[in-house]
C-alpha positions as MATLAB code, in Angstrom:
seq = 'XXXXXXXXXXXXXXXXXXXXXXXXXXXXXXXXXXXXXXXXXXXXXXXXXXXXXXXXXXXXXXXXXXXXXXXXXXXXXXXXXXXXXXXXXXXXXXXXXXXXXXXXXXXXXXXXXXXXXXXXXXXXXXXXXXXXXXXXXXXXXXXXXXXXXXXXXXXXXXXXXXXXXXXXXXXXXXXXXXXXXXXXXXXXXXXXXXXXXXXXXXXXXXXXXXXXXXXXXXXXXXXXXXXXXXXXXXXXXXXXXXXXXXXXXXXXXXXXXXXXXXXXXXXXXXXXXXXXXXXXXXXXXXXXXXXXXXXXXXXXXXXXXXXXXXXXXXXXXXXXXXXXXXXXXXXXXXXXXXXXXXXXXXXXXXXXXXXXXXXXXXXXXXXXXXXXXXXXXXXXXXXXXXXXXXXXXXXXXXXX';
ca = [
      -3.054  -22.415    3.859;
      -0.387  -24.980    3.193;
       2.958  -24.172    4.835;
       6.322  -25.481    4.069;
       9.701  -24.785    5.662;
      12.162  -22.462    3.746;
      15.547  -22.977    5.139;
      16.678  -19.608    3.481;
      14.378  -17.514    5.367;
      15.531  -16.253    8.744;
      12.913  -15.146   11.263;
      12.643  -12.158   13.516;
      10.841  -11.442   16.571;
       9.141   -8.190   15.947;
       7.259   -6.212   18.723;
       3.553   -5.444   18.152;
       3.115   -2.201   16.092;
       1.064    0.436   17.848;
      -0.585    3.186   15.662;
      -2.380    5.230   18.110;
      -4.979    2.979   19.875;
      -4.477    0.303   17.192;
      -2.110   -2.556   18.042;
      -1.045   -4.975   15.336;
       0.544   -8.213   16.463;
       2.176   -8.392   12.933;
       3.804   -5.037   12.008;
       2.685   -4.999    8.383;
       0.597   -2.607    6.313;
      -0.881   -3.161    2.877;
       0.031   -0.159    0.781;
      -2.703    1.578   -1.152;
      -2.663    0.746   -4.844;
      -5.017    2.343   -7.304;
      -7.365   -0.221   -8.950;
      -5.980   -2.909   -6.700;
      -6.634   -2.591   -2.973;
     -10.434   -2.479   -3.179;
     -12.670   -4.304   -0.529;
     -12.109   -7.573   -2.387;
      -8.359   -7.631   -2.487;
      -8.340   -6.456    1.130;
     -10.549   -9.220    2.276;
      -8.434  -11.783    0.323;
      -5.135  -10.610    1.879;
      -6.723  -10.684    5.355;
      -7.958  -14.280    4.830;
      -4.162  -15.260    4.494;
      -2.570  -13.147    6.883;
      -2.667  -10.211    9.456;
      -2.014   -6.466    9.421;
      -3.433   -3.207    8.505;
      -5.124   -3.169    5.064;
      -5.373    0.391    3.519;
      -7.997    1.444    0.869;
      -7.265    2.717   -2.556;
      -6.185    6.431   -2.571;
      -9.443    8.584   -2.140;
      -9.382   12.180   -3.384;
     -10.463   14.391   -0.556;
     -12.643   16.813   -2.579;
     -14.487   13.912   -4.264;
     -15.229   12.616   -0.706;
     -16.367   16.032    0.548;
     -18.704   16.334   -2.487;
     -19.885   12.750   -1.938;
     -18.945   11.518   -5.371;
     -20.864    8.160   -5.768;
     -17.659    6.233   -6.906;
     -15.788    7.594   -4.002;
     -18.541    6.770   -1.442;
     -18.522    3.195   -2.658;
     -14.646    2.985   -2.450;
     -14.684    4.041    1.202;
     -16.981    1.258    2.111;
     -15.614   -1.529    4.197;
     -16.942   -5.303    4.394;
     -18.148   -6.074    7.887;
     -15.115   -8.481    8.329;
     -12.680   -5.687    7.938;
     -11.210   -4.608   11.168;
      -9.369   -2.175   11.770;
     -10.778   -0.145    8.802;
      -8.249    2.207    6.949;
      -8.652    4.918    4.437;
      -5.976    6.882    2.576;
      -6.813   10.371    1.498;
      -5.089   12.477   -1.318;
      -5.332   16.311   -1.508;
      -3.503   19.487   -1.576;
      -5.928   22.001    0.219;
      -5.633   21.891    4.003;
      -9.360   22.874    4.403;
     -10.751   20.125    2.077;
      -8.590   17.520    3.481;
      -9.644   18.398    7.213;
     -13.262   18.379    5.956;
     -12.902   14.841    4.450;
     -11.291   13.708    7.679;
     -14.218   15.148    9.674;
     -16.724   13.373    7.529;
     -14.994    9.998    7.877;
     -14.781   10.401   11.633;
     -18.299   11.723   12.089;
     -19.842    8.956    9.965;
     -17.647    6.239   11.626;
     -16.154    5.063    8.267;
     -12.498    4.312    9.379;
     -10.463    3.422   12.480;
      -7.254    4.719   10.701;
      -6.697    7.470    8.176;
      -3.432    7.737    6.151;
      -2.423   10.871    4.076;
      -0.772   10.447    0.664;
       2.351   12.341    0.028;
       4.104    9.780   -2.086;
       2.280    9.434   -5.445;
       4.682   10.120   -8.322;
       2.100    9.854  -11.022;
       2.448   13.070  -13.286;
      -1.314   13.946  -13.154;
      -0.742   14.411   -9.412;
       2.669   15.970   -9.094;
       2.210   18.476  -11.872;
      -0.462   20.130   -9.615;
       1.772   20.080   -6.657;
       0.244   17.038   -5.049;
       1.611   13.721   -3.986;
       5.300   13.245   -3.711;
       5.702   16.994   -4.828;
       3.954   18.480   -1.976;
       6.412   18.097    0.874;
       8.717   20.436   -0.844;
       6.373   23.142    0.241;
       7.079   22.392    3.977;
       4.690   25.035    5.242;
       1.717   23.816    3.330;
       2.676   20.145    4.259;
       2.743   20.958    8.024;
      -0.531   22.916    7.762;
      -2.288   19.846    6.142;
      -1.023   17.391    8.613;
      -1.882   19.672   11.658;
      -5.385   20.403   10.379;
      -6.091   16.674    9.551;
      -4.743   15.442   12.894;
      -7.110   17.866   14.751;
     -10.030   16.868   12.527;
      -9.270   13.262   13.275;
      -9.522   13.461   16.884;
      -9.079   10.135   18.564;
      -8.796    8.344   15.120;
      -4.912    7.848   14.377;
      -3.636    9.669   11.304;
      -0.522    8.756    9.507;
       1.643   10.096    6.695;
       3.064    8.133    3.755;
       5.753    9.875    1.756;
       8.813    9.313   -0.566;
      12.314   10.555   -0.118;
      11.746   13.642   -2.037;
      11.203   14.970   -5.629;
      14.665   13.904   -6.844;
      18.230   13.430   -5.424;
      18.842   17.253   -5.240;
      15.408   18.097   -3.439;
      14.969   15.460   -0.627;
      12.272   16.252    1.857;
      11.675   13.059    4.014;
      13.561   14.136    6.935;
      11.932   17.706    7.241;
       8.460   16.229    6.496;
       9.020   13.346    8.934;
       9.907   15.698   11.778;
       7.109   17.981   10.825;
       4.465   15.149   10.772;
       5.797   13.919   14.271;
       5.443   17.514   15.666;
       2.033   17.790   14.156;
       0.663   14.683   16.070;
       0.775   12.162   13.305;
       0.636    8.561   14.825;
       3.216    7.195   12.394;
       5.138    7.827    9.250;
       5.906    5.569    6.391;
       8.581    6.018    3.855;
       8.897    4.583    0.290;
      12.544    4.779   -0.037;
      12.594    6.285   -3.549;
      12.278    9.756   -4.964;
       9.431   10.583   -7.191;
      11.761   11.008  -10.269;
      12.866    7.352   -9.534;
       9.211    6.195   -9.690;
       9.588    2.361   -9.223;
      12.795    1.817  -10.917;
      16.060    0.569   -9.521;
      16.439   -0.435   -5.920;
      14.880    1.238   -2.901;
      17.343    3.095   -0.711;
      16.668    1.394    2.545;
      19.401    3.444    4.219;
      16.972    6.479    4.075;
      14.506    4.482    6.130;
      17.260    4.174    8.802;
      17.913    7.918    8.688;
      14.318    8.662    9.143;
      14.072    6.263   12.147;
      16.928    8.059   13.648;
      15.233   11.477   13.068;
      11.802   10.602   14.175;
      11.915    8.928   17.640;
       8.376    9.353   19.263;
       6.160    7.539   16.793;
       6.631    4.444   14.547;
       8.605    4.682   11.359;
       7.446    2.215    8.644;
       9.567    1.121    5.707;
       8.266    0.660    2.090;
      10.170   -0.372   -1.168;
      11.309   -3.748   -2.631;
       9.671   -6.152   -0.085;
       9.046   -9.162   -2.412;
       9.312  -11.811    0.221;
       8.920  -12.079    3.999;
      12.793  -12.343    4.021;
      12.966   -9.052    2.584;
      10.729   -7.768    5.313;
      12.920   -9.221    8.062;
      16.018   -7.813    6.426;
      14.423   -4.318    6.082;
      13.670   -4.237    9.832;
      17.000   -5.607   10.831;
      19.091   -3.185    8.717;
      17.038   -0.011    9.338;
      15.479   -0.452   12.690;
      12.073    0.528   11.273;
       8.965   -0.504   13.435;
       7.202   -2.183   10.521;
       6.817   -2.567    6.818;
       4.483   -1.442    4.133;
       3.989   -3.901    1.403;
       2.761   -2.845   -2.140;
       3.719   -4.558   -5.419;
       5.281   -7.679   -3.849;
       1.559   -8.997   -3.043;
       0.372   -8.645   -6.514;
      -0.741  -12.089   -7.432;
       0.507  -13.227   -4.105;
      -2.068  -12.367   -1.324;
      -0.591  -15.278    0.809;
       2.542  -13.206    1.262;
       0.705  -11.714    4.369;
       0.535  -15.182    5.772;
       4.280  -15.529    5.258;
       4.818  -12.042    6.832;
       2.766  -13.114    9.876;
       4.864  -16.251   10.297;
       7.994  -14.297   10.030;
       7.241  -11.252   12.113;
       4.193  -12.037   14.210;
       3.845  -13.707   17.644;
       4.445  -17.233   16.121;
       7.868  -16.195   15.116;
       8.752  -15.620   18.793;
       7.316  -18.937   19.775;
       9.489  -20.683   17.084;
      12.560  -19.121   18.392;
      11.650  -20.205   21.809;
      11.408  -23.772   20.750;
      14.715  -23.536   19.180;
      13.706  -23.218   15.511;
      14.722  -20.298   13.391;
      12.794  -21.489   10.301;
       9.660  -19.712    9.351;
       7.000  -21.547    7.392;
       6.267  -20.154    3.929;
       3.198  -21.069    1.788;
       3.681  -24.071   -0.419;
       2.158  -22.277   -3.419;
       1.662  -25.135   -5.808;
      -0.195  -24.337   -8.994;
      -3.407  -25.816   -7.454;
      -3.067  -23.481   -4.512;
      -2.593  -20.460   -6.901;
      -5.629  -21.417   -8.884;
      -7.793  -21.492   -5.816;
      -6.599  -18.101   -4.706;
      -7.130  -16.623   -8.211;
     -10.647  -18.072   -8.154;
     -11.411  -16.761   -4.699;
     -10.160  -13.295   -5.900;
     -12.592  -13.301   -8.785;
     -15.481  -14.329   -6.548;
     -14.787  -11.466   -4.107;
     -14.476   -8.966   -6.948;
     -18.060  -10.110   -8.362;
     -19.222   -9.530   -4.745;
     -17.666   -6.091   -4.506;
     -18.968   -4.864   -7.792;
     -22.251   -6.622   -7.525;
     -21.863   -7.358  -11.157;
     -20.416  -10.658  -12.486;
     -19.194   -9.245  -15.765;
     -17.503   -6.401  -14.131;
     -15.809   -8.391  -11.501;
     -14.517  -11.021  -14.088;
     -13.116   -8.070  -16.125;
     -11.282   -6.501  -13.072;
      -9.516   -9.787  -12.249;
      -8.040   -9.747  -15.682;
      -5.291   -7.380  -14.671;
      -4.221   -9.957  -12.097;
      -3.701  -12.998  -14.394;
      -0.084  -12.487  -15.167;
       0.857  -11.732  -11.575;
      -0.917  -14.859  -10.226;
       0.553  -17.249  -12.774;
       4.101  -15.691  -13.175;
       6.696  -18.388  -13.340;
       3.983  -21.313  -13.639;
       3.535  -23.661  -16.491;
       0.389  -21.823  -17.738;
       0.688  -21.034  -21.406;
       0.000  -17.637  -23.076;
      -3.035  -18.916  -24.913;
      -4.722  -20.021  -21.594;
      -3.714  -16.865  -19.934;
      -5.249  -14.881  -22.727;
      -8.457  -16.964  -22.302;
      -8.599  -16.135  -18.478;
      -8.196  -12.533  -19.459;
     -11.145  -12.635  -21.618;
     -13.653  -14.531  -19.280;
     -16.724  -12.726  -18.405;
     -18.369  -15.215  -16.010;
     -17.119  -17.314  -12.936;
     -18.201  -20.440  -14.856;
     -15.854  -19.568  -17.751;
     -13.049  -19.105  -15.303;
     -13.856  -22.388  -13.530;
     -13.832  -24.119  -16.935;
     -10.628  -22.718  -17.812;
      -8.952  -23.385  -14.390;
     -10.303  -26.956  -14.707;
      -7.976  -27.486  -17.687;
      -4.963  -26.573  -15.787;
      -3.283  -29.437  -13.770;
      -1.207  -29.049  -10.675;
       2.488  -28.460  -10.532;
       4.974  -27.764   -7.743;
       5.954  -24.201   -6.727;
       8.409  -23.103   -9.391;
      10.795  -21.162   -7.038;
      12.721  -18.307   -8.423;
      10.650  -18.084  -11.430;
       7.659  -17.003   -9.421;
       9.561  -14.754   -7.147;
      11.130  -11.209   -7.387;
       9.796   -8.060   -8.696;
       6.137   -7.760   -9.804;
       4.386   -5.005  -11.458;
       5.989   -2.308  -13.702;
       9.188   -0.840  -12.571;
       9.375    1.835  -15.277;
      12.459    3.932  -15.489;
      13.775    7.267  -13.862;
      11.997   10.327  -15.326;
      11.800   14.047  -14.717;
       9.063   14.654  -12.299;
       6.114   16.833  -13.605;
       5.915   19.799  -11.540;
       4.157   23.263  -11.537;
       6.110   25.985  -13.147;
       8.684   27.468  -10.609;
       7.913   24.895   -8.026;
      11.420   24.295   -7.015;
      12.281   27.944   -6.688;
      11.054   28.182   -3.078;
       9.799   25.898   -0.343;
       6.977   28.291    0.238;
       3.750   28.683   -1.739;
       4.004   31.679   -4.224;
       1.301   33.897   -5.531;
      -1.170   32.095   -7.764;
       0.141   28.684   -7.013;
      -2.556   28.085   -4.327;
      -5.372   28.528   -6.860;
      -3.586   26.272   -9.272;
      -3.295   23.609   -6.783;
      -6.841   23.741   -5.542;
      -7.764   23.131   -9.133;
      -6.057   19.745   -8.872;
      -8.704   18.597   -6.420;
     -11.484   19.132   -8.982;
      -9.904   16.781  -11.331;
     -10.843   13.554   -9.792;
     -12.050   10.158  -11.004;
     -13.722    9.111   -7.833;
     -10.484    7.830   -6.304;
];
């Protein structure tokens, strides 16, 4: 990894992040992203940097029923340590059983529970970011999951709430802390905001003030190592969770390690406050893209499928670089590694384009009314008939 000095990036000396028995020298977590954070992408990010790399969201009932796709998704490469799995569900008993399976079969060193997903097919059944509104149910899920996890640390990831009039993060954070969660992470947006606008980092600071005995992690709008430093400085949070900012930029984890890891302290001790950042020339990016494709082929054990999966990443990798639309389209049609090699061979090198390659990545969308079960907001407790409806949500899974 080639590094260059970025004079605009201040560094911070961040203490190690402890999540139960797991100690991370770099207080950074890769956020679960559906269709993205499979074994291939996690391995790639790990090759560039350090931190905790979480799986795609796994449906608890699918795991309990040993759905073939799900059982594949929870596998880790031998190089992955610590191993991390995120679970989604709405039924306390099912989630607890999924946790027991993971622990009994030694499939993970860390388990995260998803209470932050804003996708309509999840929230309309009372799951994801909608669930903490039912604080009793939320507490029951976390308590049972923590008990089932035993010595394996269990954490919670959530949003601010459903919308600005129905905020849940402070109540949920305290409940998770009291239930024995090893850490809580907050995506500083509501479900209705989806990924639009700007994350409200002040909410992370509020949560840090409310939850005092376990780490509080911040998530939202971390597009660079400098953003991570600023979030920790402004909010006092114990670490950061990085999602869309690493799309097409797996080397961001190297920059985060340089800015927040042990080396950052060493630089300060030597009188330098400059953090090295990756000199992401076009040649460097081509190599990263090719490595990602190779790892996907290995993960799927199918060259055609691996090359198809890398297609979604083309625009992210080459954002801001002088790679024309026709060539990008060709890369998005390649079905073999040799085709990818041939196409990349037609692209010369070019310096890092700067601002053109930076900033927001992935779709932001726009604020929207959150899809919820009928009468969901009438009470913070589960009403008659709602429980059966919610359990139905766990039968509608696609193996993830």
